[in-house]
C-alpha positions as CSV (number, residue, x, y, z in Angstrom):
1,M,-11.2,-15.4,1.4
2,K,-10.6,-11.9,-0.1
3,A,-6.9,-10.7,0.1
4,Y,-5.7,-13.9,1.5
5,N,-2.3,-12.5,0.9
6,P,-1.3,-8.8,1.1
7,P,-2.4,-7.4,-2.2
8,M,0.4,-6.4,-4.6
9,G,0.1,-4.0,-7.6
10,W,0.3,-0.4,-8.8
11,N,-1.5,2.7,-7.8
12,S,-1.5,5.9,-9.9
13,W,-1.2,8.5,-7.2
14,D,2.6,8.8,-6.7
15,S,3.2,9.1,-10.3
16,Y,0.1,10.9,-11.8
17,M,-1.6,12.2,-8.8
18,T,-5.1,13.7,-10.2
19,T,-4.0,13.5,-13.8
20,I,-4.1,9.7,-14.6
21,S,-5.5,8.9,-18.1
22,E,-6.6,5.7,-19.7
23,K,-3.4,5.5,-21.9
24,D,-1.3,5.8,-18.8
25,V,-3.3,3.1,-16.9
26,L,-2.9,0.6,-19.8
27,A,0.7,1.3,-20.1
28,N,1.3,0.4,-16.5
29,A,-1.1,-2.6,-16.7
30,S,0.8,-4.0,-19.8
31,F,4.1,-3.5,-17.9
32,I,2.8,-5.6,-14.9
33,H,1.4,-8.2,-17.2
34,D,4.7,-8.5,-19.0
35,H,7.1,-8.3,-16.1
36,L,5.6,-8.6,-12.7
37,L,2.4,-10.7,-12.9
38,S,4.3,-14.0,-12.5
39,L,5.9,-12.6,-9.4
40,G,2.5,-11.8,-7.6
41,W,1.9,-8.3,-8.7
42,D,-1.6,-8.3,-10.1
43,T,-3.7,-5.1,-9.1
44,V,-4.0,-1.8,-11.0
45,V,-5.7,1.1,-9.1
46,V,-6.7,4.3,-10.5
47,D,-6.4,7.0,-7.7
48,A,-8.1,10.3,-7.2
49,S,-10.1,12.7,-9.4
50,W,-10.7,10.3,-12.3
51,F,-14.0,12.1,-12.7
52,D,-12.5,15.6,-13.2
53,P,-12.2,16.7,-16.8
54,H,-9.9,19.5,-15.8
55,A,-7.5,17.8,-13.5
56,K,-4.2,19.4,-12.8
57,S,-1.0,18.2,-11.1
58,E,-0.9,21.0,-8.7
59,G,-3.8,19.9,-6.6
60,Y,-7.5,19.3,-6.4
61,N,-10.0,21.4,-8.3
62,D,-12.6,22.8,-5.9
63,P,-16.3,22.5,-6.5
64,D,-16.7,25.4,-4.0
65,K,-14.9,27.6,-6.6
66,G,-16.8,26.5,-9.6
67,A,-15.1,23.1,-10.5
68,R,-17.6,20.7,-12.2
69,F,-17.1,17.0,-12.4
70,C,-18.5,14.1,-14.4
71,I,-21.5,12.6,-12.6
72,D,-24.6,10.7,-13.7
73,E,-28.2,11.5,-13.2
74,Y,-28.0,10.0,-9.7
75,G,-25.0,12.0,-8.6
76,R,-22.6,9.1,-9.0
77,Q,-19.0,9.8,-10.3
78,I,-18.3,8.7,-13.7
79,P,-15.0,8.8,-15.6
80,A,-14.1,12.0,-17.4
81,P,-14.2,10.8,-21.1
82,D,-11.6,13.1,-22.4
83,R,-9.2,11.3,-20.0
84,F,-10.9,7.9,-20.4
85,P,-12.2,7.7,-23.9
86,S,-13.6,4.3,-23.6
87,S,-16.0,5.4,-20.9
88,A,-17.9,7.6,-23.3
89,H,-21.8,7.0,-24.0
90,G,-22.4,5.8,-20.5
91,R,-19.9,2.9,-20.6
92,G,-18.0,4.0,-17.5
93,F,-15.0,2.1,-16.5
94,K,-16.3,-1.2,-17.9
95,P,-14.3,-1.2,-21.1
96,L,-11.1,-0.4,-19.3
97,A,-11.8,-2.9,-16.6
98,D,-12.4,-5.5,-19.3
99,K,-9.0,-4.8,-20.7
100,I,-7.3,-5.0,-17.3
101,H,-9.1,-8.3,-16.7
102,Q,-8.1,-9.7,-20.1
103,M,-4.4,-9.4,-19.0
104,G,-5.1,-11.5,-15.9
105,L,-5.2,-8.4,-13.7
106,K,-7.5,-6.9,-11.1
107,F,-9.0,-3.3,-11.5
108,G,-9.3,-0.8,-8.7
109,I,-10.4,2.9,-8.3
110,H,-10.2,5.5,-5.6
111,V,-13.3,7.3,-4.1
112,M,-13.9,9.8,-1.3
113,R,-16.1,9.4,1.8
114,G,-19.5,10.9,1.4
115,I,-21.6,12.3,-1.6
116,P,-20.5,14.8,-4.3
117,R,-21.3,18.4,-3.4
118,Q,-22.2,18.9,-7.0
119,A,-25.0,16.3,-6.5
120,V,-26.3,17.9,-3.3
121,R,-26.4,21.3,-5.0
122,E,-28.3,20.0,-7.9
123,N,-30.3,17.9,-5.5
124,L,-30.2,14.8,-7.7
125,P,-32.3,11.7,-6.7
126,V,-30.8,8.8,-4.8
127,K,-31.3,5.8,-7.2
128,G,-34.1,3.3,-6.0
129,T,-35.5,5.7,-3.4
130,S,-37.8,8.7,-3.0
131,Y,-35.0,10.7,-1.5
132,H,-32.7,13.3,-3.0
133,A,-29.1,14.1,-2.3
134,A,-29.9,17.1,-0.2
135,D,-32.0,15.0,2.1
136,I,-29.1,12.7,3.1
137,A,-26.1,15.1,3.1
138,D,-24.3,16.2,6.3
139,T,-22.8,19.7,5.6
140,A,-21.5,20.4,9.0
141,D,-17.9,21.7,8.9
142,E,-16.8,19.2,11.5
143,H,-17.6,16.3,9.3
144,L,-16.1,17.6,6.0
145,C,-12.8,16.4,4.8
146,H,-10.2,19.2,5.5
147,W,-8.0,18.4,2.5
148,N,-10.4,17.6,-0.4
149,S,-13.7,19.4,-1.1
150,D,-15.2,17.0,-3.5
151,N,-18.0,15.7,-1.2
152,F,-20.2,16.4,1.7
153,A,-20.5,13.9,4.4
154,L,-23.5,11.6,4.8
155,N,-26.2,11.6,7.5
156,H,-26.2,8.0,8.6
157,A,-29.3,8.5,10.7
158,H,-31.1,8.9,7.3
159,P,-32.0,5.6,5.5
160,G,-31.1,7.2,2.1
161,A,-27.4,7.3,3.2
162,Q,-27.0,3.6,2.9
163,A,-29.1,3.7,-0.2
164,W,-26.5,6.2,-1.7
165,Y,-23.5,3.9,-1.0
166,D,-25.5,0.9,-2.2
167,S,-26.1,2.7,-5.4
168,Q,-22.6,4.0,-5.8
169,V,-21.0,0.5,-5.2
170,D,-23.5,-1.1,-7.5
171,L,-22.3,1.1,-10.3
172,F,-18.7,0.1,-9.5
173,A,-19.4,-3.7,-9.4
174,L,-21.3,-3.4,-12.7
175,W,-18.2,-1.9,-14.2
176,G,-16.2,-4.9,-12.8
177,V,-14.2,-3.0,-10.1
178,D,-12.3,-5.5,-7.9
179,F,-10.6,-3.1,-5.5
180,L,-12.0,0.0,-3.8
181,K,-9.7,2.5,-2.1
182,V,-12.0,4.6,0.1
183,D,-10.4,7.8,1.4
184,D,-11.0,10.1,4.3
185,M,-12.2,7.2,6.4
186,Q,-9.7,6.9,9.3
187,A,-8.4,10.4,10.3
188,P,-10.7,11.0,12.2
189,F,-12.0,7.4,12.3
190,Y,-15.5,7.2,11.0
191,P,-17.0,3.7,12.0
192,D,-20.4,4.4,10.6
193,E,-19.0,5.4,7.3
194,I,-16.7,2.3,7.2
195,A,-19.6,-0.1,8.2
196,S,-21.9,1.5,5.7
197,Y,-19.5,1.1,2.8
198,A,-18.7,-2.5,3.8
199,A,-22.4,-3.2,3.8
200,A,-22.8,-1.8,0.3
201,I,-19.9,-4.0,-1.0
202,R,-21.6,-7.0,0.5
203,T,-24.9,-6.2,-1.2
204,A,-23.0,-5.7,-4.6
205,E,-20.9,-8.9,-4.1
206,L,-24.2,-11.0,-3.6
207,K,-25.8,-9.4,-6.6
208,Y,-22.8,-9.7,-9.1
209,H,-21.1,-12.8,-7.7
210,R,-17.6,-11.1,-7.6
211,P,-15.5,-10.1,-4.6
212,I,-14.5,-6.5,-4.0
213,T,-11.6,-5.7,-1.7
214,L,-11.9,-2.6,0.6
215,S,-8.9,-0.6,1.4
216,L,-9.3,2.2,3.9
217,S,-7.3,5.5,3.9
218,P,-5.5,7.6,5.4
219,G,-4.0,6.2,8.6
220,T,-3.1,9.1,10.9
221,Q,-3.1,7.7,14.5
222,V,-5.1,4.6,13.7
223,A,-5.1,2.6,16.9
224,T,-4.6,-1.1,17.1
225,T,-7.6,-1.1,19.5
226,H,-9.7,-0.8,16.3
227,V,-8.4,-4.1,14.9
228,D,-11.5,-6.2,15.4
229,F,-13.8,-3.6,13.8
230,L,-11.3,-3.2,10.9
231,R,-11.1,-6.8,10.4
232,A,-14.9,-7.2,10.4
233,H,-15.3,-4.6,7.6
234,A,-12.1,-4.1,5.5
235,Q,-9.2,-6.1,4.0
236,M,-6.7,-3.3,4.1
237,W,-6.2,-0.2,6.2
238,R,-3.6,2.4,6.1
239,I,-1.5,3.0,9.3
240,S,0.0,6.4,8.4
241,D,-0.4,9.6,6.4
242,D,0.8,9.8,2.8
243,L,4.4,8.4,2.5
244,W,6.8,9.9,0.1
245,D,10.3,9.6,-1.0
246,R,12.0,10.8,2.1
247,W,14.1,8.8,4.4
248,D,12.3,10.3,7.4
249,D,9.0,9.0,6.0
250,V,10.5,5.4,5.7
251,H,12.1,5.5,9.0
252,A,8.9,6.4,10.7
253,Q,7.2,3.4,9.4
254,F,9.5,1.0,11.5
255,A,7.6,1.8,14.6
256,R,4.3,1.7,13.1
257,L,4.9,-1.7,11.5
258,A,6.4,-3.1,14.7
259,R,3.1,-2.0,16.5
260,W,0.8,-3.6,13.7
261,A,2.7,-6.7,12.8
262,P,1.3,-8.9,15.5
263,W,-2.2,-8.2,14.1
264,Q,-1.6,-9.1,10.5
265,T,-3.7,-12.1,9.5
266,R,-4.9,-13.7,6.4
267,G,-7.3,-11.4,4.6
268,H,-6.8,-8.5,6.7
269,W,-3.7,-6.3,6.3
270,A,-2.3,-3.1,8.0
271,D,-1.0,-1.0,5.1
272,A,2.2,1.1,5.3
273,D,1.2,3.0,2.1
274,M,2.3,3.0,-1.5
275,L,5.9,2.5,-2.6
276,P,7.3,5.8,-3.6
277,L,9.9,4.2,-6.0
278,G,10.5,4.8,-9.7
279,H,9.4,7.8,-11.8
280,L,7.1,10.0,-9.5
281,T,4.9,13.0,-10.2
282,V,5.4,12.7,-14.0
283,N,3.1,15.5,-14.9
284,D,4.4,18.3,-12.8
285,K,6.3,21.2,-14.3
286,E,9.8,19.4,-14.2
287,G,8.4,16.2,-15.7
288,G,8.7,14.4,-12.4
289,H,11.6,12.7,-10.9
290,Q,13.1,9.4,-10.1
291,S,12.6,8.6,-6.3
292,H,14.9,10.6,-4.1
293,L,15.4,7.5,-1.9
294,T,18.7,6.0,-2.3
295,Y,19.2,2.5,-3.7
296,D,19.9,1.2,-0.1
297,E,16.8,3.1,1.3
298,Q,14.7,1.5,-1.4
299,K,16.0,-2.0,-0.5
300,T,15.2,-1.1,3.2
301,L,11.5,-0.1,2.3
302,L,10.8,-3.2,0.3
303,T,12.4,-5.5,2.8
304,L,10.5,-4.0,5.7
305,W,7.2,-3.9,3.9
306,S,7.6,-7.6,2.9
307,M,8.7,-8.8,6.4
308,A,5.8,-6.9,7.9
309,H,3.3,-8.3,5.4
310,S,2.2,-4.8,4.3
311,P,0.4,-4.6,0.9
312,L,2.7,-3.6,-1.9
313,M,1.4,-1.0,-4.3
314,M,4.1,0.4,-6.5
315,G,3.7,4.2,-6.9
316,G,6.1,5.1,-9.7
317,D,5.2,5.0,-13.4
318,L,6.6,1.6,-14.4
319,P,7.4,2.0,-18.1
320,T,9.6,5.0,-17.2
321,S,11.0,4.0,-13.9
322,S,14.8,3.4,-13.7
323,A,16.1,-0.1,-14.6
324,R,17.7,-0.4,-11.2
325,T,14.3,0.2,-9.4
326,I,12.6,-2.2,-11.6
327,A,15.1,-4.9,-10.9
328,L,14.5,-4.4,-7.1
329,I,10.7,-4.9,-7.5
330,E,11.4,-7.9,-9.7
331,N,13.1,-9.7,-6.9
332,P,11.0,-13.0,-6.4
333,W,11.7,-13.0,-2.8
334,I,9.5,-10.0,-2.2
335,G,6.3,-11.9,-3.1
336,R,7.5,-15.1,-1.6
337,V,8.2,-13.6,1.8
338,E,4.9,-11.7,1.7
339,K,2.9,-14.9,1.2
340,E,5.0,-17.6,3.1
341,A,6.9,-15.9,5.9
342,H,5.1,-16.4,9.3
343,P,4.8,-14.3,11.2
344,G,6.9,-11.2,10.5
345,R,7.9,-9.4,13.5
346,E,10.4,-7.1,15.0
347,V,12.6,-9.0,17.4
348,V,15.5,-6.6,18.3
349,R,15.7,-2.8,18.3
350,E,18.7,-1.1,19.8
351,T,19.6,2.7,19.5
352,Y,23.4,3.4,19.7
353,G,25.0,6.7,20.1
354,R,28.7,7.4,19.8
355,E,29.0,7.3,23.7
356,D,28.3,3.6,23.4
357,N,31.5,3.0,21.5
358,F,31.3,-0.7,21.4
359,D,33.4,-2.9,19.1
360,G,32.3,-4.6,15.8
361,W,34.0,-7.3,14.0
362,Q,37.4,-5.4,13.8
363,G,37.1,-3.2,16.9
364,A,35.8,-0.3,15.1
365,E,33.4,2.3,16.7
366,V,29.7,1.9,15.6
367,P,28.4,5.3,14.7
368,S,24.8,6.5,16.0
369,G,21.8,4.9,14.6
370,E,19.3,2.0,15.3
371,F,20.0,-1.5,14.7
372,I,16.7,-3.2,14.1
373,V,16.2,-7.0,13.4
374,W,12.9,-8.5,11.9
375,A,12.5,-12.3,11.8
376,A,10.0,-14.8,10.3
377,S,9.8,-18.4,9.6
378,S,8.7,-20.5,6.6
379,L,5.3,-22.1,6.9
380,D,7.0,-25.5,7.9
381,Y,9.3,-23.9,10.3
382,R,12.3,-25.4,8.6
383,S,13.8,-22.2,7.2
384,Y,13.8,-18.7,8.6
385,Y,14.2,-15.2,7.3
386,A,16.1,-12.3,8.9
387,A,16.2,-8.6,8.0
388,L,19.0,-6.8,9.8
389,F,18.4,-3.0,9.4
390,W,20.8,-0.1,10.1
391,T,19.5,3.4,10.2
392,G,22.7,5.3,11.0
393,P,24.3,7.8,8.6
394,T,27.4,5.6,7.9
395,A,27.9,1.9,7.5
396,A,28.2,-0.3,10.5
397,D,29.2,-3.8,11.4
398,Q,26.4,-5.4,13.5
399,D,25.7,-8.8,14.9
400,V,22.6,-10.6,16.4
401,D,22.2,-13.8,18.3
402,I,20.9,-16.4,15.9
403,A,18.4,-17.5,18.5
404,A,16.5,-14.2,18.1
405,I,15.7,-15.6,14.5
406,V,15.5,-19.4,14.7
407,G,14.5,-19.7,18.4
408,L,16.3,-21.4,21.2
409,D,15.6,-25.0,19.9
410,G,17.6,-24.1,16.7
411,V,20.8,-22.6,18.3
412,N,22.7,-25.9,18.3
413,R,22.0,-26.6,14.5
414,E,24.3,-25.6,11.7
415,W,22.8,-22.9,9.5
416,K,23.7,-21.6,5.9
417,A,22.7,-18.1,4.7
418,T,21.3,-16.9,1.5
419,D,21.4,-13.2,0.7
420,L,17.9,-12.4,-0.7
421,W,19.0,-9.3,-2.5
422,S,22.1,-10.5,-4.2
423,G,21.3,-14.2,-4.2
424,A,24.7,-14.9,-3.0
425,Q,24.9,-18.1,-0.8
426,E,27.2,-19.5,1.9
427,G,30.8,-19.6,0.6
428,S,30.4,-16.7,-1.9
429,S,32.6,-13.7,-1.6
430,D,29.5,-11.7,-2.5
431,L,27.7,-12.7,0.7
432,H,28.0,-9.9,3.2
433,V,26.9,-11.8,6.1
434,R,28.5,-14.6,8.0
435,I,27.5,-17.1,10.8
436,S,29.9,-17.8,13.5
437,G,28.8,-19.8,16.6
438,R,25.5,-18.3,17.7
439,K,26.1,-15.0,16.0
440,L,24.8,-13.7,12.5
441,Y,27.2,-11.0,11.5
442,A,26.6,-8.3,8.8
443,R,28.3,-5.3,7.3
444,I,25.4,-2.9,6.6
445,P,25.5,0.4,4.7
446,S,23.8,3.4,5.8
447,H,19.9,3.3,5.9
448,S,20.3,-0.3,4.5
449,V,19.6,-3.9,5.3
450,A,21.1,-7.4,5.2
451,W,18.1,-9.7,4.1
452,V,18.8,-13.4,4.5
453,K,17.2,-16.8,4.4
454,L,18.6,-19.3,7.0
455,D,18.4,-22.9,6.0
456,P,19.6,-26.0,7.8
457,A,23.2,-26.8,6.7
458,D,22.6,-30.6,7.3
């Protein structure tokens, strides 16, 4: 089964946007091999505009304003050789993919829905058919991407449309691509496009005998009513628009992940987007910045994504990210919970305002904010995982009935806690949670989380 566990790896968008180069890809791949592969991180994805020889960090170049991209005689995008030197002389991404595979990693790329406008204007042939690009293009404004002008849409009533995708994915499979992030598929939702792309992948997999994971983007207002269709055609699908290093963006994912968590299943994963952590936008005029999320907000993000079984794609440039951020993503519990916890779900959500004025451990007023609890069990139901989140602007003492985590059958057992961020265990002064009777108590900083594993004490 493809994507049996949620994929984990690195994507170039948050750090390099459209300006990623071969040197940068290999630097990040080497970092994953040396530091993260043993922890489950194994995928490297080259995001948008890898075919643009004049890419700029400020945004996309526009073919309607004269931009020209690297395409082959059939209109298929090929890597810009000035940015990806190993692709010269028609080799495409195969030399780079081979190097990634030699590190024990998987290689992925980003593409947009549709067919390049440049191919349509040059009316290039569709490989393996008597059709040309202009025959199969849909140029209606209502079907065009509103934020990227690389491509026209496809007319799926024409048989050449499927042939175009078959030809494109065939080239990608020939290069050795393992992962395809296909953009502008879900906002609005294009079922014909998704089904057609999935069919092209199946054709390539049968020909080349290698699996290709399909990831769909973006995810604005993607409804859970689409879940059966999505499972039939993709392994990942975004559930939000782009996520950046803002607390409001992270906070908004709580509700989305709570809605999608019950639908997570092996091989098919709702995706809360890349992790905007570490060194971001490295090629902007300021040389980029380390993530604006606080240390506690970064822990919250990683914990929530893991408990919800969202795919984990690191966005920051790994070699130049802060040591503190790298230490967070090196936490082995992230991958273990992704793979072993079952099922991750929200079990408590309470919103408190100052008018509630209820007592914590020491009779202190709890400030306004949300207290959110996620729970999961180990595969053998012997151990349990709990994430106690606090979204308020100042620290708060919170507690939850342990039955919400271990179930009613477990309330009469003795439990011991391990802090999954610090590693502190029961009896340690570094453990910031405690169990008393039927309650699990925690002192939680602003925008932070207490993440614990509960094991039987006997």
